[in-house]
KEKE-688941 format. One record per residue (C-alpha): residue number from 1; residue in one letter; x, y, z. Coordinates in steps of 0.05 Angstrom, whole numbers, plus 32768, in hexadecimal, padded with zeros to 4 digits. Each point is the difference from the previous one (the first is absolute). Example, Ala and Ser with C-alpha at 12.3 -4.5 7.8 and 13.67 -1.06 7.14 Angstrom:
BEGIN
(node 1 'a' (80F6 7FA6 809C)),
(node 2 's' (801B 8045 7FF3)),
//
This chain:
BEGIN
(node 1 'm' (8125 80D3 7A8A)),
(node 2 'k' (7FF0 800D 8049)),
(node 3 'k' (7FBB 7FE2 7FF7)),
(node 4 'l' (801D 7FC2 7FDF)),
(node 5 'v' (8031 7FF7 803A)),
(node 6 'l' (7FC7 8007 8033)),
(node 7 'l' (7FD6 7FCF 7FD8)),
(node 8 'v' (8038 7FCC 7FFF)),
(node 9 'l' (800D 800A 804A)),
(node 10 'g' (7FB7 7FF7 8010)),
(node 11 'l' (7FFD 7FC1 7FD6)),
(node 12 'v' (803D 7FE4 8024)),
(node 13 'm' (7FE2 8010 8044)),
(node 14 'f' (7FBF 7FDF 7FEB)),
(node 15 'v' (8022 7FC0 7FE9)),
(node 16 't' (802B 7FFF 803E)),
(node 17 'r' (7FC3 8006 802D)),
(node 18 'l' (7FDC 7FCB 7FD7)),
(node 19 'y' (8038 7FCD 8008)),
(node 20 'a' (800D 8013 8049)),
(node 21 'a' (7FB7 7FF2 800F)),
(node 22 'a' (8000 7FBD 7FDC)),
(node 23 'p' (7FEF 7FC8 8032)),
(node 24 'p' (803A 7FD2 800D)),
(node 25 'n' (8006 7FBC 7FE1)),
(node 26 'i' (800A 7FC4 802E)),
(node 27 'l' (802C 7FC4 7FF6)),
(node 28 'l' (7FF7 7FC9 8033)),
(node 29 'm' (8035 7FC9 7FFF)),
(node 30 'i' (7FF3 7FC1 8028)),
(node 31 's' (8031 7FC7 8007)),
(node 32 'd' (7FE8 7FBA 800E)),
(node 33 'd' (801E 7FD4 8037)),
(node 34 'l' (803D 802B 8010)),
(node 35 'g' (801F 8000 8046)),
(node 36 'w' (8003 8043 8023)),
(node 37 's' (804C 7FFC 800A)),
(node 38 'd' (8010 7FE7 7FBA)),
(node 39 'y' (8016 8043 7FE2)),
(node 40 'a' (8044 8020 8000)),
(node 41 'f' (7FE4 803F 8021)),
(node 42 'm' (7FE2 7FD5 8037)),
(node 43 'g' (8044 7FE1 800E)),
(node 44 'h' (8001 7FBE 7FD9)),
(node 45 'p' (8049 7FEC 7FF6)),
(node 46 'q' (7FF7 7FDD 7FBD)),
(node 47 'v' (7FC2 8019 7FDB)),
(node 48 'q' (800A 803C 7FD3)),
(node 49 't' (7FC4 802E 7FF4)),
(node 50 'p' (801D 803F 7FE1)),
(node 51 'c' (7FBE 801B 7FE4)),
(node 52 'l' (7FD8 7FF7 8040)),
(node 53 'd' (803C 801B 8028)),
(node 54 'k' (7FFD 803F 7FD6)),
(node 55 'l' (7FB5 8005 8008)),
(node 56 'a' (8006 7FF8 804B)),
(node 57 'a' (8032 8039 8003)),
(node 58 'q' (7FCF 802C 7FD9)),
(node 59 's' (7FC3 7FED 8029)),
(node 60 'l' (7FE0 8005 8043)),
(node 61 't' (8014 7FB9 8012)),
(node 62 'f' (7FE0 7FDB 803A)),
(node 63 'r' (802F 7FC9 8014)),
(node 64 'r' (7FCA 7FE5 802F)),
(node 65 'g' (7FC6 7FF7 7FD1)),
(node 66 'y' (7FCE 7FC8 8009)),
(node 67 'v' (7FC7 7FDD 7FDB)),
(node 68 'p' (7FC5 7FE9 802B)),
(node 69 's' (8001 7FB9 7FE7)),
(node 70 's' (803B 7FD7 7FE5)),
(node 71 'l' (7FDE 7FE1 7FC3)),
(node 72 'c' (7FFC 801A 7FB8)),
(node 73 'c' (7FB6 8007 7FF2)),
(node 74 'p' (7FEA 8021 8042)),
(node 75 's' (803E 802C 8001)),
(node 76 'l' (7FF4 801A 7FBA)),
(node 77 'a' (7FB6 800B 800F)),
(node 78 'a' (8014 8028 803E)),
(node 79 'i' (802C 802C 7FD5)),
(node 80 'v' (7FCD 800E 7FCA)),
(node 81 't' (7FC6 800B 8031)),
(node 82 'g' (8024 8020 803B)),
(node 83 'l' (7FDA 7FCF 802D)),
(node 84 'y' (8012 7FC7 802F)),
(node 85 'p' (7FED 7FBA 7FE8)),
(node 86 'h' (7FC7 7FFB 8032)),
(node 87 'q' (7FE3 8040 7FE2)),
(node 88 'n' (8005 7FF0 7FB6)),
(node 89 'k' (7FF2 7FB5 800C)),
(node 90 'i' (803A 7FED 7FD3)),
(node 91 'f' (802B 7FD8 8031)),
(node 92 'c' (8018 7FC1 7FDD)),
(node 93 'n' (801E 7FEA 7FBE)),
(node 94 'y' (7FCF 7FC9 7FF0)),
(node 95 'p' (7FB9 7FEF 8013)),
(node 96 'a' (7FF8 7FBA 801D)),
(node 97 'g' (7FF0 7FC8 7FD0)),
(node 98 'r' (8020 7FDE 7FC5)),
(node 99 'v' (8013 8030 7FC8)),
(node 100 'g' (7FC6 8004 7FD0)),
(node 101 's' (7FCD 7FE3 8031)),
(node 102 'k' (7FBF 8024 800D)),
(node 103 'e' (8018 8011 8046)),
(node 104 'e' (8041 801E 7FE7)),
(node 105 'l' (7FE0 8026 7FC7)),
(node 106 'a' (7FCB 801D 802F)),
(node 107 'g' (8036 8016 8031)),
(node 108 'r' (8029 8020 7FC8)),
(node 109 'a' (7FC3 8025 7FE7)),
(node 110 'a' (7FF2 801A 8046)),
(node 111 'm' (8048 801A 8006)),
(node 112 'i' (7FFA 8023 7FBD)),
(node 113 'n' (7FBD 801E 8013)),
(node 114 'h' (801E 801B 8041)),
(node 115 'm' (8035 8023 7FD6)),
(node 116 'k' (7FCD 801B 7FCE)),
(node 117 'a' (7FD7 801F 8039)),
(node 118 'l' (803A 8026 8020)),
(node 119 'p' (8016 8048 7FF3)),
(node 120 't' (8046 7FEA 7FEB)),
(node 121 'f' (8038 8031 7FF5)),
(node 122 'p' (7FFE 7FFC 7FB4)),
(node 123 'r' (7FB4 8006 8002)),
(node 124 'l' (8005 803F 8029)),
(node 125 'l' (8035 801B 7FD1)),
(node 126 'g' (7FD3 7FF2 7FC5)),
(node 127 'e' (7FCD 802F 801D)),
(node 128 'q' (8035 8037 7FFB)),
(node 129 'g' (8010 7FF3 7FB7)),
(node 130 'y' (803A 7FD0 8009)),
(node 131 'v' (800D 7FC5 7FD4)),
(node 132 's' (801F 7FC3 8021)),
(node 133 'f' (8025 7FC2 7FE9)),
(node 134 'q' (8004 7FBC 8024)),
(node 135 't' (803C 7FD3 7FF2)),
(node 136 'g' (801C 7FC3 8024)),
(node 137 'k' (7FDF 7FDD 803B)),
(node 138 'w' (7FB4 8007 8003)),
(node 139 'w' (7FD3 7FCD 8022)),
(node 140 'h' (7FBD 801F 7FF2)),
(node 141 'g' (7FEB 7FED 7FBB)),
(node 142 'd' (8002 8036 7FCB)),
(node 143 'y' (8028 803E 8010)),
(node 144 's' (7FC1 8029 7FFE)),
(node 145 's' (7FE8 7FDF 8041)),
(node 146 'g' (8031 802D 8025)),
(node 147 'g' (7FEB 803F 7FDC)),
(node 148 'f' (803A 8002 7FCF)),
(node 149 't' (7FEF 801F 7FBD)),
(node 150 'h' (8034 7FD5 7FDC)),
(node 151 'g' (8026 7FC1 8011)),
(node 152 'm' (8020 7FBF 7FEB)),
(node 153 's' (7FDD 7FCC 802C)),
(node 154 'k' (7FBF 7FE4 7FE4)),
(node 155 'g' (7FEA 7FD0 8036)),
(node 156 'g' (802F 7FC5 8003)),
(node 157 'h' (8027 7FE7 803C)),
(node 158 'h' (8020 803B 8026)),
(node 159 'g' (8011 8028 7FC3)),
(node 160 'd' (8001 7FD8 7FBF)),
(node 161 'e' (801B 802E 7FC9)),
(node 162 'g' (8012 8033 8034)),
(node 163 'l' (8038 7FD3 8018)),
(node 164 'd' (8027 800D 7FC0)),
(node 165 'i' (8012 8044 801C)),
(node 166 'g' (8048 8004 8019)),
(node 167 'r' (8014 7FB9 7FEE)),
(node 168 'k' (7FF0 8007 7FB6)),
(node 169 't' (7FF2 8049 7FEF)),
(node 170 'm' (7FF8 8047 801A)),
(node 171 'q' (7FE2 801B 7FBF)),
(node 172 'p' (7FB6 7FFF 8015)),
(node 173 'i' (8010 8033 8037)),
(node 174 'y' (8025 802D 7FCF)),
(node 175 'n' (7FC6 7FFC 7FCF)),
(node 176 'f' (7FCD 8011 8036)),
(node 177 'i' (8028 803D 8017)),
(node 178 'a' (8007 8018 7FB8)),
(node 179 'd' (7FB4 7FFA 7FF5)),
(node 180 'a' (7FF1 8024 8041)),
(node 181 'r' (802D 8039 7FEC)),
(node 182 'k' (7FE2 8003 7FBB)),
(node 183 'n' (7FBB 8007 801F)),
(node 184 'n' (8019 8031 8034)),
(node 185 'k' (7FEC 7FD3 803A)),
(node 186 'p' (8022 7FF7 8043)),
(node 187 'w' (8011 7FB7 800B)),
(node 188 'f' (800A 7FCA 8035)),
(node 189 'v' (802A 7FC2 7FF2)),
(node 190 'w' (7FFC 7FC1 802B)),
(node 191 'y' (8042 7FDA 7FF3)),
(node 192 'a' (7FFC 7FBF 8028)),
(node 193 'p' (802A 7FCD 7FDB)),
(node 194 'm' (8007 7FBA 801B)),
(node 195 'm' (8048 8010 8013)),
(node 196 'p' (8029 7FE8 8023)),
(node 197 'h' (7FCA 7FCD 800F)),
(node 198 'k' (800B 7FB8 7FE8)),
(node 199 'p' (800F 7FE6 7FCC)),
(node 200 'y' (8047 8018 800D)),
(node 201 'n' (801A 8006 7FB9)),
(node 202 'p' (802C 803E 7FFC)),
(node 203 'p' (802A 8010 7FC2)),
(node 204 'q' (803C 7FD3 7FFC)),
(node 205 'k' (8031 8039 800D)),
(node 206 'l' (7FDE 8010 8042)),
(node 207 'l' (7FFC 7FB7 8014)),
(node 208 'd' (804A 7FF8 7FF2)),
(node 209 'k' (8010 803F 8026)),
(node 210 'y' (7FDF 7FE7 8040)),
(node 211 'k' (8016 7FB8 7FF9)),
(node 212 'g' (8044 801C 800E)),
(node 213 'r' (7FE7 801D 8042)),
(node 214 't' (7FDE 7FC2 801F)),
(node 215 'd' (8001 7FB5 7FFC)),
(node 216 's' (7FB4 7FFF 7FFF)),
(node 217 'i' (7FDF 7FFF 7FBC)),
(node 218 'h' (7FC0 8016 8022)),
(node 219 'l' (801F 803E 801E)),
(node 220 'a' (8026 8010 7FBF)),
(node 221 's' (7FBF 7FFB 7FD8)),
(node 222 'y' (7FD9 802A 8032)),
(node 223 'w' (8035 8036 8003)),
(node 224 'g' (8004 8001 7FB4)),
(node 225 'm' (7FB5 800A 7FFD)),
(node 226 'i' (8005 803B 802F)),
(node 227 'e' (8033 8023 7FD4)),
(node 228 'w' (7FD7 7FF0 7FC3)),
(node 229 'f' (7FC4 8020 8020)),
(node 230 'd' (802B 803B 8013)),
(node 231 'e' (8014 8009 7FB7)),
(node 232 't' (7FB7 8003 7FEB)),
(node 233 'c' (7FF3 8037 8033)),
(node 234 'g' (803B 8026 7FE4)),
(node 235 'q' (7FE3 7FF9 7FBA)),
(node 236 'l' (7FBF 8020 8017)),
(node 237 'l' (8023 8038 8025)),
(node 238 'd' (802D 800D 7FC4)),
(node 239 'h' (7FC2 8003 7FD4)),
(node 240 'l' (7FE3 8037 802C)),
(node 241 'd' (8042 8026 7FF9)),
(node 242 'r' (8001 7FF9 7FB4)),
(node 243 'q' (7FB8 8017 7FFA)),
(node 244 'g' (8009 803C 802D)),
(node 245 'l' (7FCE 7FE3 8032)),
(node 246 't' (802B 7FF7 803E)),
(node 247 'n' (7FF0 8042 8023)),
(node 248 'n' (7FB5 7FF7 7FF9)),
(node 249 't' (7FFC 7FB6 8012)),
(node 250 'i' (7FF9 7FE4 8046)),
(node 251 'v' (8026 7FBE 8004)),
(node 252 'v' (7FEE 7FCF 8037)),
(node 253 'y' (8022 7FBE 8010)),
(node 254 'l' (7FF3 7FC6 802F)),
(node 255 't' (7FFB 7FB4 8000)),
(node 256 'd' (7FC0 7FD8 8009)),
(node 257 'n' (8020 7FD1 8032)),
(node 258 'g' (8045 7FE7 8012)),
(node 259 'v' (8025 7FBE 8000)),
(node 260 'i' (803E 7FE7 8024)),
(node 261 'v' (801E 7FD1 7FCD)),
(node 262 'q' (802B 7FC9 801F)),
(node 263 'p' (803A 7FDC 7FDD)),
(node 264 'd' (7FD1 7FC4 7FF4)),
(node 265 'g' (7FCC 802D 7FDF)),
(node 266 's' (7FCE 8002 8039)),
(node 267 'f' (7FE8 8040 801F)),
(node 268 'p' (7FE8 7FF4 8047)),
(node 269 'r' (7FE7 8037 8030)),
(node 270 's' (7FF1 802F 7FC6)),
(node 271 'k' (7FC9 7FFB 7FCC)),
(node 272 'l' (7FBD 7FED 8020)),
(node 273 's' (801D 800D 8045)),
(node 274 'p' (7FF7 8038 8033)),
(node 275 'y' (804C 800C 8002)),
(node 276 'd' (8024 803B 7FE3)),
(node 277 'g' (801E 7FD3 7FCB)),
(node 278 'g' (7FBC 7FFE 7FDF)),
(node 279 'l' (7FE2 8043 8016)),
(node 280 'r' (8037 8034 7FFC)),
(node 281 't' (8012 8028 7FC2)),
(node 282 'p' (8022 8041 7FF1)),
(node 283 'i' (7FCE 8033 7FE6)),
(node 284 'm' (8018 8039 7FD4)),
(node 285 'i' (7FDE 803F 7FE7)),
(node 286 'r' (8023 802C 7FCE)),
(node 287 'w' (7FE2 8042 7FE9)),
(node 288 'p' (8037 8030 7FE9)),
(node 289 'g' (7FF9 8046 801E)),
(node 290 'k' (7FC5 7FEB 802B)),
(node 291 'v' (801A 7FC9 802E)),
(node 292 'p' (8045 800A 801E)),
(node 293 'p' (802A 7FC1 7FFC)),
(node 294 'r' (8012 7FE0 8043)),
(node 295 'm' (8007 7FBC 8022)),
(node 296 's' (7FCB 7FF5 8036)),
(node 297 'd' (7FF7 7FCD 8037)),
(node 298 'd' (7FB8 8016 800C)),
(node 299 'l' (7FCD 7FC8 7FFA)),
(node 300 'a' (7FDC 7FFF 7FBC)),
(node 301 'm' (7FCD 7FD1 7FE2)),
(node 302 's' (7FE8 7FEE 7FBA)),
(node 303 'i' (7FBA 8016 8013)),
(node 304 'd' (801C 8046 8009)),
(node 305 'l' (8010 8007 7FB6)),
(node 306 'a' (7FB9 800B 7FE6)),
(node 307 'p' (7FEF 8038 8032)),
(node 308 't' (8045 801E 7FF8)),
(node 309 'l' (7FFB 8005 7FB5)),
(node 310 'l' (7FB8 8018 8001)),
(node 311 'l' (8012 8038 802F)),
(node 312 'a' (803D 8011 7FD5)),
(node 313 'l' (7FCF 800B 7FC7)),
(node 314 'g' (7FD3 802B 802A)),
(node 315 'l' (7FCB 7FC9 8009)),
(node 316 'k' (7FE1 7FE3 803E)),
(node 317 'p' (800C 7FB7 8014)),
(node 318 't' (7FC1 7FD8 8009)),
(node 319 'p' (7FE5 7FFB 8048)),
(node 320 'a' (8012 7FB6 8004)),
(node 321 'm' (804B 800C 7FF3)),
(node 322 'q' (8026 7FFB 8042)),
(node 323 'g' (8045 8010 7FE6)),
(node 324 'i' (8024 8041 800D)),
(node 325 'n' (801F 8034 7FD2)),
(node 326 'l' (8049 7FEC 7FFA)),
(node 327 'l' (8011 8046 7FE9)),
(node 328 'd' (7FE6 801E 8041)),
(node 329 'a' (8039 8004 8032)),
(node 330 'e' (7FD0 800B 803A)),
(node 331 'a' (7FD7 7FC3 7FEE)),
(node 332 'l' (803F 7FD6 7FFE)),
(node 333 'k' (8015 801A 8044)),
(node 334 'r' (7FBC 7FF0 801F)),
(node 335 'r' (8001 7FB9 7FE6)),
(node 336 't' (8025 7FD1 802F)),
(node 337 'a' (7FDD 7FBE 7FF1)),
(node 338 'i' (7FE7 7FD8 7FC4)),
(node 339 'y' (7FDE 7FBD 7FFB)),
(node 340 'g' (7FED 7FCB 7FCD)),
(node 341 'e' (7FE0 7FBD 7FF4)),
(node 342 'c' (8017 7FC0 7FDF)),
(node 343 'y' (7FD0 7FCE 7FDF)),
(node 344 'r' (8004 7FBB 7FE2)),
(node 345 'a' (800F 7FFC 7FB6)),
(node 346 's' (7FBE 7FDE 7FF1)),
(node 347 'g' (7FC0 8021 8019)),
(node 348 'r' (7FC0 7FDC 8014)),
(node 349 'd' (7FCF 8039 8002)),
(node 350 'm' (800E 803D 7FD4)),
(node 351 'n' (7FCF 802A 802A)),
(node 352 'a' (801E 7FEE 8044)),
(node 353 'p' (804C 800C 8000)),
(node 354 'l' (800A 7FF6 804B)),
(node 355 'k' (7FED 7FB6 7FF9)),
(node 356 'd' (8043 7FF5 7FDE)),
(node 357 'l' (802B 8030 8028)),
(node 358 'y' (8039 7FDD 8025)),
(node 359 'h' (802C 8039 801A)),
(node 360 'w' (7FF9 8047 8018)),
(node 361 'w' (803F 802B 8005)),
(node 362 'm' (800F 8044 801D)),
(node 363 'i' (803E 802C 8004)),
(node 364 'd' (8007 8038 8032)),
(node 365 'h' (8040 8027 7FF4)),
(node 366 'y' (8031 7FC4 7FFC)),
(node 367 's' (7FD9 7FCE 802A)),
(node 368 'k' (7FDA 7FCC 7FD7)),
(node 369 'l' (7FC8 7FD3 8018)),
(node 370 'i' (7FE7 7FC4 7FDA)),
(node 371 'v' (7FBE 7FE0 8017)),
(node 372 'p' (7FE8 7FBF 7FE1)),
(node 373 't' (7FB5 7FF3 7FFD)),
(node 374 'g' (8009 7FB8 8019)),
(node 375 'k' (801B 7FE7 8042)),
(node 376 'n' (8048 8012 7FF3)),
(node 377 'q' (8020 8034 802D)),
(node 378 'p' (800E 8048 7FE9)),
(node 379 'e' (8046 8014 7FEB)),
(node 380 'l' (8025 8040 8010)),
(node 381 'y' (803D 801C 7FDC)),
(node 382 'd' (802F 803C 8006)),
(node 383 'l' (8008 8013 7FB7)),
(node 384 'k' (8036 8034 800E)),
(node 385 'n' (8030 7FCE 801F)),
(node 386 'd' (7FE4 7FC1 7FDF)),
(node 387 'p' (7FE9 8012 7FBA)),
(node 388 'e' (7FFF 7FB7 7FEA)),
(node 389 'e' (7FD0 7FEE 803A)),
(node 390 'k' (802B 7FC8 801B)),
(node 391 'h' (7FF4 800D 804A)),
(node 392 'd' (7FB8 7FFB 801A)),
(node 393 'l' (7FFA 802B 803F)),
(node 394 'a' (7FB8 7FEE 8011)),
(node 395 'g' (8014 7FD1 8038)),
(node 396 'k' (8035 802E 8020)),
(node 397 'p' (7FEA 801E 8042)),
(node 398 'e' (8020 8043 7FF0)),
(node 399 'h' (7FD6 8008 7FC2)),
(node 400 'q' (7FBB 7FF1 801D)),
(node 401 'e' (7FED 804A 8005)),
(node 402 't' (8010 800A 7FB6)),
(node 403 'l' (7FDA 7FC1 7FEE)),
(node 404 'k' (7FC2 8016 8027)),
(node 405 'r' (8002 8046 7FE3)),
(node 406 'l' (8003 7FE7 7FB8)),
(node 407 'r' (7FCD 7FCA 800D)),
(node 408 'd' (7FCF 8034 801C)),
(node 409 'm' (800C 802C 7FC3)),
(node 410 'l' (7FF5 7FC7 7FD0)),
(node 411 'd' (7FC2 7FE6 8026)),
(node 412 'r' (7FE0 8044 7FF7)),
(node 413 'r' (8010 7FFE 7FB6)),
(node 414 'i' (7FE5 7FB9 7FF9)),
(node 415 'e' (7FC0 8014 8022)),
(node 416 'i' (7FF6 8039 7FCE)),
(node 417 'v' (800F 7FD2 7FC5)),
(node 418 's' (7FD1 7FCA 8019)),
(node 419 'q' (7FC7 8032 800B)),
(node 420 'r' (800A 801C 7FBA)),
(node 421 's' (8002 7FBB 7FE0)),
(node 422 'n' (7FC2 7FE8 8025)),
(node 423 's' (7FDA 803E 7FEB)),
(node 424 'g' (800F 7FEF 7FB7)),
//
């Protein structure tokens, strides 16, 4: 009897060690065109986001997260590669030329080839035995171009069949997770639905709910789309709970770029712009038992996610990755400044990003500098006291020292970027 008890105990210990050593799964949730303040936990007075509010409370949540470029394609490419647009050469949504023309097709092929040549995050995970699943927005042809082992997008315009995710179904993700578990494989899911991105067509109950909170049908529709997206995130998180996967799954959330939707439906000073309305996003990382939940005002960037997750798995980021480990308190403390680059939506030369760059931006603590590449003057903002960037301080005598300090910092960064780009 004693031998049997010892045998059972040994078996239990073995199984416990086996599961404890299992590499974590990763669920990356990316919203599309969602303003940084348009969440209940970020203080919006009307929008309700109960699922993301709960996730934020369970996560290391960076309220001051940023993407380097405020446009869908380059922002998503920066996330999946951990590189700035000037590095991965994916900096615009569309190559120049009429859709279907030789010029446009050649440019699109060049963009896809850039992605195929890069050590993307899913490609690096695949070398460690992970399976990965692309859903939602994807601008780079077939999902395999990004190193995903599985996916929904086959090569059509920014996602084709992948765009069914969220708006029509969640089942492909559930099926993928089930297959990965059946084959005893750690997994990575890219959930990037075109939500709350236009078309704004939320379920009628949500549209009616928000029509009672505003006279603008545009705002009501946009707010309804946000809550609809929030519901889909809740469905994914509930699925992890039901399958017993929550404790061994790292959940990450951010948006690809923001918008500031006006009552007339326009969104100025946000998407495609160097302002926080297009660049800023909350960034969340939830890993139960590993990452203590807290709200942080440290500066974080989307290019930090690939190196952060690789290091969490015991892997080394590639030498080209310039992001920091967001789980390293000392690295966060050392970082005081971040920068980025905004390009035109249509690119002329897929091998020369800087030809289409129209703004640099840099944030040092709460001071933000915007430098256009043309003849326009730089802009300076105090984000702590003016988060909506309404008051340009660049021409104020009392802010000239700050302006010069940030300009010197950015000039040094521009010089490095230019040298790197010219060297190929």
